[in-house]
C-alpha positions in Angstrom: 35.2 13.8 11.9 33.4 14.4 15.1 30.0 13.6 13.5 31.1 10.9 11.2 30.5 12.9 8.0 33.0 14.0 5.4 34.1 17.6 5.1 32.5 18.0 1.7 29.1 16.7 3.0 29.1 19.2 5.8 30.0 22.1 3.5 27.3 21.1 0.9 24.6 20.9 3.5 25.7 24.2 5.0 25.8 25.9 1.5 22.2 24.5 0.7 21.0 25.9 4.1 22.4 29.3 3.3 20.9 29.4 -0.2 17.5 28.0 0.4 17.0 28.2 4.2 16.6 24.4 4.4 18.5 21.2 4.0 17.8 18.6 1.4 16.3 15.3 2.4 16.5 12.6 -0.2 15.1 10.0 2.2 11.7 9.9 0.3 13.4 8.5 -2.8 15.2 5.6 -1.1 14.1 2.0 -1.0 12.3 -0.2 -3.5 9.4 1.3 -5.5 5.9 0.0 -4.9 4.8 -2.6 -7.4 1.1 -1.6 -7.0 0.3 1.9 -8.0 -2.8 3.9 -6.8 -4.6 2.9 -10.0 -4.0 -0.8 -9.2 -5.4 -0.2 -5.6 -8.6 1.3 -7.0 -9.0 -1.7 -9.3 -8.4 -4.0 -6.3 -11.1 -2.1 -4.3 -13.5 -2.7 -7.1 -12.8 -6.4 -7.2 -13.2 -6.7 -3.4 -16.5 -4.8 -3.3 -17.9 -6.8 -6.3 -17.8 -10.1 -4.3 -17.4 -9.6 -0.6 -17.2 -13.4 0.1 -14.3 -14.0 -2.3 -11.2 -15.6 -0.8 -7.8 -14.1 -1.1 -6.6 -16.5 -3.9 -9.8 -15.7 -5.8 -9.2 -12.0 -5.4 -5.6 -12.4 -6.5 -6.6 -14.4 -9.6 -9.2 -11.8 -10.6 -6.6 -9.0 -10.1 -3.9 -10.7 -12.1 -6.3 -11.5 -14.9 -7.0 -7.9 -15.6 -3.8 -6.0 -14.4 -0.7 -5.5 -16.5 1.5 -6.6 -13.7 1.2 -9.9 -12.0 1.6 -9.8 -8.2 1.6 -12.5 -5.5 -1.2 -13.3 -3.1 0.9 -11.9 -0.2 1.3 -8.6 -2.0 -2.5 -8.4 -2.5 -3.0 -9.3 1.2 -0.7 -6.5 2.3 -2.4 -3.9 0.1 -5.8 -5.0 1.2 -4.8 -4.5 4.9 -3.2 -1.1 4.1 -6.4 0.0 2.4 -8.3 -0.6 5.6 -10.3 -3.8 4.7 -10.6 -6.3 7.5 -12.1 -9.8 7.6 -15.3 -10.0 9.5 -17.7 -12.8 10.2 -21.4 -12.0 9.6 -23.6 -12.1 12.7 -25.7 -15.2 13.0 -29.4 -14.3 13.1 -32.5 -16.5 13.2 -34.2 -16.9 9.9 -37.5 -15.1 9.3 -40.6 -17.2 9.8 -44.3 -16.6 9.1 -44.8 -15.9 12.8 -42.4 -12.9 12.8 
């Protein structure tokens, strides 16, 4: 009562601790499952590297054309950011001339 847990929960955790020396943590199984698996992320990386100037809707259209699951543009954007890709503008440099 003092900790806000039922007596059975306390006894179960204590018994698990005595048997295995650690308590169970089922926290890794909670929440919604990811819609894009690691294989999908590898395919997305391939699409991004194929055309570096492609816009997000173009990337999403290419991905949804080949993948078994259809995902939104926002999901693609979140996965691209999580994979470490960032948008960069190319540096403006003068064109090469005969003089140079």
